[in-house]
N, C-alpha and C positions, 0 to 999 in steps of 0.2 A: 641900412641901419639908421634909421632917424636918429639924430644925437640932437643932445641939451646946450644949445649954446650958454648959459649961465652956468656949466659946470665948476664951482668953488676949482682951483687950480691953485698949485703953490709957483712958485718966483720962477722955476724951471717951464713953467707950462701944464706940468704933469696934475692931474689929480688928488688931490687932500685922500687921506686916511678917513675922515669920517664921511665925505661924498659915495668913496667905495660900499661901505658899510650900509649906507643910507638905502641904497641900491642894493644890494643884495635882502635888505630887510621884504624887498616884494615878491621875492623868493622862497616859496613855500614848499613843506615838505607835504605830496602832495596827496599822501596818505592819512596826515594829523589834518591838513589846509593852516598851518602853525607855521612863521616865517623861519629859515634857518637861523637868523640871527637871533631870536627869542628864544630857538630849542639850542642855541649854546654850538649849532654844527661847526662855523666858522672855526678854524683854528686861527689861519697866519693871513695878512695880507702883505704882500711886498710891492713896493710902486719904485720899480727905476724908469724915470723921465713917463713916457706915454706909456708905457707894457705894464701890466698888471697882473701875478700871480696869486689867485687866491685858493688857498687849501681846507679842505673839510673835512670831517671822516662824521660819518653814521653811527647811530646808535650800538649798531653789530655789524659781524662783518660778512654777515648773511641777508642784508637788507636786498629787498628785489632791485635787481641792475636795470629794472622801467625806469623803476622810481630814481635810484643813482641817478641814473640818464637825463632826469627829466631835469633833477634838481643841480646838475653840472653845465645841462646846455642851457636853463635858465638863466642860471649864473652870470655866466657867458655872454650871454645876450643884452642880461640889466646891466654890467661891468660896461661893455663896448657901447653901450647908449652914452656914456657919457661922453662929450664933444672933446674934453682934453684926452682920450683912450681911447688908443691905434689899437692896442690889443690886449686882451684878456686871456691867460693862460690859466684852466682850473685844473686843480692836483685833488682828485679824491685817496686818500691815503686808508689804510689798513681792513680795507674791504677784497673779498675773496675777488672779485672781479675789476679791480680799480685799473689792472693795464688796457684792458680791452673799452674801459671806459673814457678812463684821462686820453687813450690814442686814440681814439674814436671821438671824439670831443674836442680836443684840440686841433685832429684834423682834418675838423669838420665834415667825418663822416655818416652817414645815415647811421640810426639805428640797428636797421635790419643788417646793413655792411659790417657793422659791428659784431654782430648777433646773428650769424644766418643760420642757426636752428632754433631761432626763440620763434615763441605760436603766437601771430599775432603781430600788427604794426605797434608802433609806440604812440600812434594818434589814436588810436581804440584805445589805450588804456588810459591815455589823459581825458579822453572825452569821460570815460567813466566814473574818473574818480573828481572829475571835475562838477559831474553831477551830481554828485553823492553828496559835493562840501557845498552844492549850491539849495540841493534839502534841506542839509545842516543849519544851514546859514536863512535859512527860510525861517527853520523851527524859531529861530531865537528874533526874526523879525514878526514874525506872525506874536509872536510871547509879549512882546514889548507894545504890539496895540493892543493884544485884548487886557495888557495890563493898564491902559492909560481909556479904555473902556470901549473900543470900537467891537460891533457884532461882527460874529464867525460869516453874518449875510452880506455884510458892507465888505469886512476885509477881502472876501473872494472875488467883488468885483473892483477894485482899486485896479486903476490903471495910473501908468507910470505919467499922470499931466498931473494924477492927483496930490502925487507927493512933492511938495515943497521945501528943497533943503535950504538951512541957516548954518553955515561953519561958524558964524561969527559967535552965534550961542548954544550952537552944539543942538539943534532941533531943529526936527520934521515936523511942518504943518503940514496935517491931511484932512482931502477935505471930504467931508460927510453925506454933503447935498449940493445938488445944481442952485441951491440959495446963500452959499458960500460957507455953512457953517464947517468950524476947522476942530479938528482935536491937533494936538501937539504928542509929539512922542521923543525918547532919546534920538539922536541920529544918527550913533554911533552901528545899532544891529543892523537899519534901517541901511546905513550906505553900505556895508559888509555884505549885507545881501546883494544890493543892487549892481555892486562891482561884480560880483561870482553869476547872477543872473545875466548880464552885460556879457559875458564871457563866452555864456552857452546859449547866445543869441534871443535872451530873452530880455522883456523890457528897454531896448533899443530905440523904442519910437513911440512916442508922446499916449498913441491909444493902445499901445500893449497894455496886454491883463499880469499884473505884476507877480502875482504867487501862482503855481501849477502845482499838479501832482507831478511825481518823478517820472514819470513817464511825459512830463511838457504840456499834458494838456492843460485848460481850466479846472477849476475844481466846482464841482456839482456841490451848493450850500450843504445838502443830506451825507455827503462824504467830507464835510470837513474833519468832524473827528478822527476818521480813519488816516486820513493825509496829513494830519497835524502826527499823530500817532509817529507816525513812519518816520516824518521828520527828528522828531524824538528820537528815535530808534535810531538813526542816524550820525545825530550829534552825541550821542552817548556811545559810539561803537568807536569813533574819533575820538573820546574824550579816555575811554577804557585803553586805545591804542597808543594815545598821547603819554597816559600814565608811565604805561611798560614802557615809551620810550627813555621818558624821564628817568626812569628807574635807573636803567642800562646805562643813559650819559652819566647820572651818577657815579654808579660803581665805576666807571670807566676811569672818569676823572679821577675817584679816590683811586685807584691803582697807578693811576700817572704819577701822582704826588705822592704817592710812598716810594716807588722808584728814585723818585730825585730825592 
């Protein structure tokens, strides 16, 4: 696994807790497309030299074992990408399948080996959830472009090369024509879409059409409104699930506080 040579570390050469937490911000709940740090799933980060242990708890004990597995393996891989980390142990707590998941993830077993009776492979599940997240993020990106006056007919023809990112200003410059006219839009929703699109194999080449149907094909201008509504439905579904998880997490925190 590639490491980051600039990882902050303490006097002993081990990682600092803030660096580990920053890595974990990259890990998302695949059903919600939100960071496990933002969702407050991470309970504890223990550091012993170059070894790190991360304990996390999901909102319910019956959360899909496939989703829990993906979060655990992604957390392990993210932390071990730090140059100052030799190994990361991930401990899922208060879950019906915590034993199988913790053993499988920390022993580097496959999901299929840990759950031989599972219906389908983990990569198929991940691909479906990544595509759902792409469609939801696409909705936000297109809304940002519509908000600054781009027409649907231009949006469906945008290619990766037509978008110039400026991190210093938080602005994306969008080429409107081959004569150099541009519009500017907020960078954040564009960046979030580009990140997830790249993970699904879209927008990795300058000539790639940026926005696609849920099936991955270019959007026919006559179908723009339908495709955009489908993106809205994906986003609403994720937001609704996120609200339920937030409520369950809050209930769990209140219970723990009352137990104390």
